[in-house]
Phi, psi and omega in degrees: 000116181275135178270143176285128183298139177220160178301140185298339183268005186284339180217156177295152179301141175090003176253165180303137179241155178068024183223130179301153180303319182296335181286314180280346169291319177296318179298320177300317180294317181294313179296323179299329178298334178292328177297323175295315186298312183285332176292321183297312183290325178292328182273008164276344183299318176300336175279318180297323184301303177290333180290309179289336173303320176285306188296326181252002178054073188244159168279170174300319181294318180292320180293335176290348175293344173299312177294322181297317180301320181291310186279339168291327174301316175298313183299316185282332185261354185295314181292315174302321178296318178297322177294317176301316182295319181297319187274318190248350177099169186292321188297312181295325176296319179295317177300315176298319179297318179293323178296317180295318180304310181297320180298312179302317181295321179294331182289350175296335181293306178296328179297318181291322182295326184263343181058032176267116187299322181300325178294322174300315180296321177298319177297319180292325178295319179293317175303314180297322179296322173297316181294330176299319177296315184297316183287325178295329178275311195291317186298307180289326180300319181295324180292342181266352184270053180154186183298141180302324182294340179254016184298318181296316180296318180295321178291324178291329177292315177297320182291344176295328177284335168301319180292329176295317178296324180294328180284315186286325186302313177295325180293313181290311181298321179298323181281322187269333184258310183287131181273340183082358178271114183235086182285144175282166177302323180293319181293320177297318181296331183280344180289153169286162176307320180294315180296318178299313181299317179299314181299309183297324176293320176304314178297315182293323182298336187292347180274346190292309183296316180300320184285332174294320178294318177302314180300315180299318180296318179295323177294325176298314178299318179302314178300322178297321178290331177295318189262349179258129182279124176270147178292148176277134178254143178242114179267187182302129183265130183206152176282341183286137176268131179288134177227168179300324182291317182291321183294321183282000174281345178279111183302318183294331179285316180300311178297325179293324177299315178295319181293319181289325176306308184282333175296307181300318174304317180297308183300316182293319177298317184295316185274323189296327183254011183302315182296319177295317181298314182297322179291320183291314188274329189225006180054042179272126181300157187302318183292320178292322178294323177297321177295317177299320177297320177302314181285335171296321178286338169298320175298326176298314179299310178299321178301321178299311179295318180294317180297318177302318178293313184295333180294350173290335186241340181238129179302137185307318182294320179294318179294325176301315179295314180302311182296323180297318179292319178300318180297321179299318180296314182299319180292326175299321177293317178301322183286332189258349184265153182232044178205194179294346173303321178299317181293320179290327175297312178297321178306324182280346186296316182302329178304316185274345174282342195302320182277350198290310184303304184295325180292317176296318179303308182297318179294324184287329179268003181300122175061037174277339179053240184292350175268008186297312185294316178295318178299321176298320178297318180293325176293321175294323177298331181291349174297348177303344174305330177286350176271327188263320182297318178295328175297318176298318179298312180299323179293316177296321181297316177299326180277329182234264176202167183294332180289316176300327183295343181288001170295335183295310179294328181299317178292324181298329184289343179293327179292321180293318178299320177297318182298316178294330182280309187232325193289343185274352189294131180275124176281136180280000000 
């Protein structure tokens, strides 16, 4: 995509050049739609975990492999995605990501037909690989679509639509995927082999239509990106080639990688086992718990807009630390209560998690210059926290109970609080 030459002083460095304002406003809106798409599919995971636990008869640790498949996909594909973006540009990276996303969603059909758990994990891995391309492109691209001083606010605005996907997915997924049938182990054991197979196949089949709809929607967005021209961005020009060694010299990036690792681990742990937690602490049925999770993620959405507004008056790093401490307090209440108080404390956590990913991301890539693309890839790789923390949680749950396992996200938040307090500082 060739950029129309303009005087070098017409826009701040690192913003789209040679493109009218209304054109990159359209690009901003289109790229922002990607935030909704990956959030929606990720927030079906808390529905899939209890659902596939039933349909494939899994333990808590085995069901946590759903998160592992997704976030290992991010970890393994982040660097290739960054290299594609570096060589071919953001648009081609986005198109590749959307194609992988649609393919993975379509693979849910044969996975459901066979009820082979590994096929579900493979489909989720492919979806995650596509999302790795989308996130590696969209997060830094949004920060470049305007003045550098408003990059954090702009990224939080885009991530607000991530919050919309997070809110809608549990509500829609809970209605379309969860059956509300929760047999005890005794009831399952009393079934004949034919009855059991019929029931399990009924549960597995419910994922097919939602994922076919998702695949169709993603293909529509892919076509929009094919036919709509995105503005060309010009970042810092340098003779130096970015390498892992040069990128990791940035203190704020190294700290940001750790903070993103534990943030994603926190968010995935909090939401993925919410339905199990609600049943254990308050005996809330799965469909009702899914609705509660949906409204908790509405709090996540509201928190994004609220946080974006508060950043006009409170420095982003300071707000990050304040919110991390509040989340730790709420999780302490959830760990120590034995009634619906525990559920409501956990219910409040997503509101304060809402600003963390984009704020850490923007702080971490601040002043990376030619290391921006590689730094973005490393930050996306840090999403692997969502692969490991839930496994630890599942293991603790199998050994004790799901409530005790929530100590994992509470400990993760200490790293995030530190990053907002000290770890984000750029060394001169």
